[in-house]
N, C-alpha and C positions, 0 to 999 in steps of 0.2 A: 268308594265310587258308587254313584247311583245308576244302576244299569237296568233296573226292573222295566223301565219304559223303552229301552233301546231295542231297535230292530235287530234280530238275529240274522246274520249272514248265512246264506246257503253255500258259500264258497270255501267252506272248510272240509277238508278230506282227511279221513282218519285211516292211517296205514299201520296202526299199532297191533292189529290183530291178524297180521299175515296178509293184508291187502296191498302191500307195497313196502312197508317198513321192514328193515332187516335187523333181527335181534341178535344179541350175544357176541358181537364182534369183539375180539380181544384188542385192547389198546394199551400199549406199554407206557410206563411212567415217563419215559423219555419223550414219547410222542405228545403226551399231555403237557409236558413242560414247554415244548415248542409251541403248541397251539394256544396255550393259556395267555400268551402275550397279546395275541389277537382274538381273545376268547369271545368277546361279547359285541354283538351288533355289527358284524362285518358284511361287506357286499359278498365276499367269496373267500371264506376262511380256508378252503382247500388249497389255495395257492401257497399257504404256509407249509404244507406237506408235500408240495410238488406233485399233487394229484390231478393237476389240470394242465394240459399241454398248451403250448403257445398258440396253436391253431384252434383252441377252443373245441376240440373234438367232443362230440356228444356221447354220453353214457346213456344206458337204458334209463328211462324216466320212471319214477315211482308212480304207480296208479292205485287209487283207492276210491271207495265210494264217498260221495259227498255226505256230510252230516246234516240232515234236515230234521224238521220237527222239534219236538221237545227233547233235549239231551238230558239223560239221567246223571251225567258226569258234570258236577258244577264247574270244573275247570274248563271243559269243553264248551259249556254254555257261556262262561266268561269270555272265552276267546271269540266265540261267534258274536257276542254282543259288541266287543271292542272292534272287531273287524267290520261289523255292520256300521258302527260309528265312523270308521275311516272311509267307508264307501260313500256314506252320505255326505261328509265334508268335502272329499275330493271330487265326488260326482257333481256337487254344487259349483265347485271352483272351475272345473273344466267346462261346464255348461255356461257359466258366466263369461268364459273367455272364448266361447264359440267352438268348443271341442266336446268330445265324448270320453268320459273316463272309463277305462277298461280295468276292472278290479282284478287284483291278483288272487290266485288261490292260496290258501294257507294249508300246508300239509303237516299233520301230526305224525311223528314217528317215534320209535323207541330203539335205542342202541345206535343204529347207523342207518343210512339211507342212500339210495342212488338217485341223483338228480341229473338234470341236463348239464350241470357244471361238474359232475364227477361224483365220487363217493365221499360221504362226510360222516363223521362220527358225532355223537352227542357231545364229546369233548370240545368240539369246535363251537359249540353254542348255536343260537339261532342265527339263520342267515337268509339272504334273498339271493335267488338265482335268476339273473336276467334271461338265461337261455330258455327257461320254461315259465318265466314270470310267476314264480311261486315263492312264498315265504315258508320256510321249514323251521319247525320248533319241536323239540323234545320237551314235554311238559315237566320232566324232572328238573329242568333248568331253573324253573321258578323256585324250587326248594333251595337249590344252590344260591340263587340270587338273594334269598332272605337269610340263609345261614352262613354262607361263606363270604358274601359281598356286603352283608349288612344292609340290604335294601328290601325289607318286606313291604307288604301292602299292595292293594289292588292296583293303584296307579303306577307303581314300579313295574308291575307286570304289563300293564297297558302301554307303558312307555317302550317296552321291548317290541311289541307289535307295531306301534306307531313309527318307530324308527326304521324297522325293516319295510314297512309300507312306504315310508319316505324314500327308500331306495328305489321302490317301484315307481314312484312319481318321478324320480330323476331319470329312470329308464324311459318312461313314456315321453318326457320332455327332451330327450336327446342328450341330457347332461352327462349320463354315465358313459355314453360312447365317446363324447369329447374328452372326458377325463382319462378314459382308457387310452385314447390316441396320444394324449399329453404324456402319460406315463411311459408309453412305448418309446417316445422320442426323448425321454429324459434319463439321466443317470439315476443310481439308486437313491441317493438322498433327496433329490428333487422329485422323484417318483413317489417316495414316501410322503412328501409334502402335499402332492396332489391327492393322495389317498386320504390324508388328514382333512383337507378341504372338503372332499366328497362326504366323509363321515360327519364332519361337524355340520354340514348343510342338512344331512339327514336328521341330526339332532334338532336343528332349528325347525325343520318341517314337522317333527314330532310336536314341538311347541306350538306351531301354527295349528296343527290339528286339535291339540288339547283346548285351546282357547275358543276355537270355532265350534267344537262339539259342545263345550260348556255353554256357549252362548245359545246354541240351539236347543239343548236338552238338559242343561243344568246337571251335568254328570259328576262335577267335582264336589267333594265334601272337605271340611276342614282337615288339613294335614296332607291331602292328596298331592298338592303341588310339591311340597317338601319331600314326599316320598319319591316323586319322579326325579327331583333334583339330587337326591341321595343316590339313586340308581345311576344317574349320569356321572356323578363324582366318583363313585366306587369303581368305575371301570375305565377311568383315564389311564393312558399308557404309562404315565409316571407312577401312578399308584400300583398298577399291576407289576411293572418292572421292579419297583422297590420291594414289593412283596415277594416276588419270585427269585430275584437275583441280587437284591440289596443295593443295586446301583441303578441310576437313571441315564439313559442314552437318548437324548432328544432327537438325534438324527435318524434314529430307528423308529420313531413314532409313526404309526399308521392310522391312528384313530383320534389323536389329540390328547392333551393333558386333562386332568380332572377339571381344572379351572376353565379350560376352553370348552369342554363339553357342557358344563353347567352354564357358561356364559351364552352359548349359542342356543341352548334349549330355552333359556329365559328370554332371549331376544325374540324367538319365534313366538313365545307365549305373550310377550308384551306388545309386539306390533301386529301379530296375527295375519301376516301376509308373506307370500313367497318372495316378493321383491326385497324384503328385509333379510333374506337368507343368502345373500350373495357372498359366500365365503371365498370364492375364487378371486375377488377383487378387494378383499379386506386389507391386504398388505400387512403392515405392522399391528393392525387392530385384530388380526386373527386370534 
């Protein structure tokens, strides 16, 4: 990715040095086995552990200083650049449609963290919390993305951020709230289906962001798109279930199959507009 000319966002908060991140929490292997099925790019992975009450009671929110100026950590600089690109793309979109984009904060943590959605461990992967409108990432996940999920490369890492920011866009547009209401009124299987629709739409929004950012600032290099598609494919529910338990149970999918995740990311990239990301009315084409 070409990010030298990208604007660096000031909405990154670093809680890794005691400013809000909580280190050293012990996570048992059984917990990891439960979480890994919903390991990557979920709205709220804490629900898998039963750490979030039905009434969405708030936990103490992590607070850390914003990262501004020139960062000495290349990973933090990369995060700031990608987040800045998402702010520019979605800011322009909301302005064109008569609104104002309120960008999320991106909170860096190590080990585990307390958010408005409850406690979360690094084992749960990156996530977006609508309660405090923050994206949470432990940067060690990027190493796992490359070594365990076979998705190296800058654009694979950017896809992670773009997907989570996609959930923020859904939240601002009221889509997340409607999906949550539909889940509460549905049974388990149908509720899972709504979750899949929400996740695939976030994949599509990541594709929309990618093509718009590239049109504005030429951020993509040869192989970048393939890197993002590999990241999407490697974390499909079917791929994760087959890896963890040797069998695939479609009714338990919460994020979508590898083929679905790739298809919707590609759709967003090809059409470049939110209107093409209506997973909720896709029917058999989902």
